[in-house]
N, C-alpha and C positions, 0 to 999 in steps of 0.2 A: 652277794652270792657269787658274782662273776669273779671277784677277787679271790674268794676261797677256792673256786674251781681252778683258776689260773695258778694259784699257789700249789694246789694238789698236783696239777700236771707238771709243774716245774720240779716238785719234789720227786715225782716218778721218773722224770727224765734224768735227774741227777743220780737217782739210785740205780738206774739201768747200767749194767756193766758196759765198759768202753768197747769190749769185743763182741757186743750183742749182734752187731751187723754180720759177724762171722757165722752166725747161726742161720742166715738166710739160705733158702733152698738153692742148690746148684743145678745148673742146666748144662748138659754136655751134648754137643752135636758130633755126629760122625757121618760117614758116607759109605756107599757100597764099594769097598776096596778089599775084596777077599784075597788072602785069608785073614787079613788084619781086622777088618770090620765088614759086616754084611747082614742083610736081612735074612732071618732064619727061614722065611717063606718065599724068598726071591722077589719081594716087592721093591719098588723104587724108593718108597718112603715108609718109615715106621714111626709110630707115636709112642710105642710101649717098649721099654728096655728089655722086657722078657722076650721080645721078638727080634732082638739084635744080638748077633753072635760074632765070633772072630777072636783072633789072638789079642789085639789091643783092647777089645771090649771086655774080654775075660780079665785082663790085667786091671782095667779101671774098676770093674765090679769087685775084684779081689781087694783093691785098695780101699774102696768104700766100705767093705765089710769090716775093716779095721778102724772105722770112724763112726761117729754118731751123727754125721751130717746127712741131711735129707737131699735127695738128688733125683733127677730124671735124665734119661738118655733118649735122644731123638735122632733118627736117620733121615738126612736130607741130601741134596746135592752139595758138593764141597763149597762152591762159591757162595751159596746162600748161608750155610753155617758159618763160614769164615767171616763174612761181613757182619753177621749178627753178633758174633763173639767180640769183634772189635768194638761194637757199640754198647755192649751191656756188661756191667759188673756181675760177677758170680756166674758168668757163662764161660764155657771152655769148649775146645774142639780137639779131637784125636782121630788117628795118630798124625801128628803134625811134625814135619821135618824141621829140626833146629838148624837155622842158618844165622850168620852174622847180621844179615839184613833184617831178619824177623826178630832177633833177640830182644830189642827194646820195645817191640809191639805187644809183648805178652809177659806173663809170669809163667814159669815152666815147672811142670811136674814130671819127673822121669829121670833117665830115659825108660820108656816102657819096653822097647825092643829096638832092633836095628833093621835096616833094609839095604839092598844092593841094587843100584840102578843098572838096568840092562837094556841094550839095544837088541830088538828082535827083528829077524827077517822072515819072509814067507817060507812055507814048506818047500823043501828041496832047493833052497837058495844056494848059490855058489859064492855069494858075496862074503868076503872075509875082512875083518878089521884088526889092525894091530894097535891102533890108537883112535881116539875119538875123532880126530881130524879127517879120518878116512870117510866119515859120513857127511862131510861138509857140503857136498853137492847133491845130497839125497833129500827127498821129501819125507819128513819124519812125522808120524802121527803123535799127537799129544792132546792134553785137555786144559782148558782155561783155569788159571789159578793154581795149577800144579807146580810144585817146586822144580821138578825135573824139566818141565816145559819152559819155565822161566829161566832156568840155567842155560838151556840151549839157545833160546831167543836172545838172551843177553850177550851171547858169544857169536851171534851172527848166523846161526843155523836156520834152515827153512823148516818151520814147524807148522803143520796144518792142525789147528786147534778146534776141538769141539767141546760141548758142555759136559760130557761124561765120557769116561775112558772105555766103557763097556762095548762101544761100537768099533773101536779101533782094530781089534783082531779081524773082524769081517772086512773092514776097509783094506787092511793089509792083504788079506786073502784075495780080494777082488782087484788088487792093483791100484787102488785109489791113493795109497801111500806106498812108499818104497820100504820104509822101516818104521818101527814103533818103539818108543821109549816107555818102559814100565819097570815095575819092581820085579826082581828075579822070581819071587814066590807068587806075587799077585798076577803077573802076566799070564801064566798057564791057567789060572782060575778063570780069568775073564774070557780067555780063548775057549775054554770048555763050555762056558755058558752060552757062547755063540755057535757052538758045534764046529769050532775051528780047531783042527788038530795039526800037529807037526811043526808049529812055529819054531824057528831056530834062534837060540840065544847066541848072537854073533859077537857081542862084546859087553863086558860088565865093568863097572867103575864106581868110584865114589860111595863107599859104604857109609851110611848116615844113621843118626840116632833119631828115633821117633818118640814124641812126647805128647802129653796132655798140655795144651797151651791155653792159659786162662787170661781173660781180660785183665789188663794191668791195674784196674781199680778194684779188683777182688782183694779183700783184706788179707794182709800178709799172714795173719794167724791161720787162715784157711789153707794157704799154700804150704805153710810149714807142716800143718797137720796131715795134708795129703802126701807130702814127701816122706814124712815119718812113717805113715801107713805103708808106703811102698817099701821101705826098709824092712818092715815087719813081714810083708809078703815074701821078700827075698829070703829072710831068715827062716821062714817056715818051710822053704823048699817049693812053694807054689809057683814062684816066678819061673824057675827052671822047668817045672812040670808043664806049665802052659806052653813055653817055647818048644819043649820036646814034642808036645802034642801036635804042633803045627809044622814040625820038620826043621826047626832051627837048632 
């Protein structure tokens, strides 16, 4: 009987399509980074994709609508999601900035959109910048694991890092930091959530592309299907409509 059972199991495994692993459920992580990704109710964490909004979130949902893949979206802090995606196949994180250092760590779906790195000063600041070097001796607010923070630290800038970016506008207003590095669109959103008004964008640089970054062991047919679905989103006009909605 054991031999018969073993033979049946072997036959089933041989009959199973090679790409069956590609049908496994996908798990996507994101963070509160408005207007790109955010909790619809203002909470720090979300377990249900219906409660997660934003430009990149809408792009990912539009992509998935053109596939038959099962998926879930969860909102966590960036560092948690990033590490989890590095450890688990079929897991991804968005919106992730594509860099040469990160390129071999993931498989990439996108670009979903672009962002523009910006140095903000406090309200009524008279500080001016003609180049990034002008901020070399300033204390700049950033957050751990963020690509903009890593970029500055790698080049010798003084960056005061915290676990989440949402407190940096208030820190800037209170004088705990002298400048703050954020995205040109996201910065004002974070500031408004902290009732901080009038922050001044003193310098913008390095327009980058944002992606859905997938664990490198995710089957390639899944990645191909997601990128093909993105092309369908673009062809339908939905890609442009979502960007227009958020002011891009």
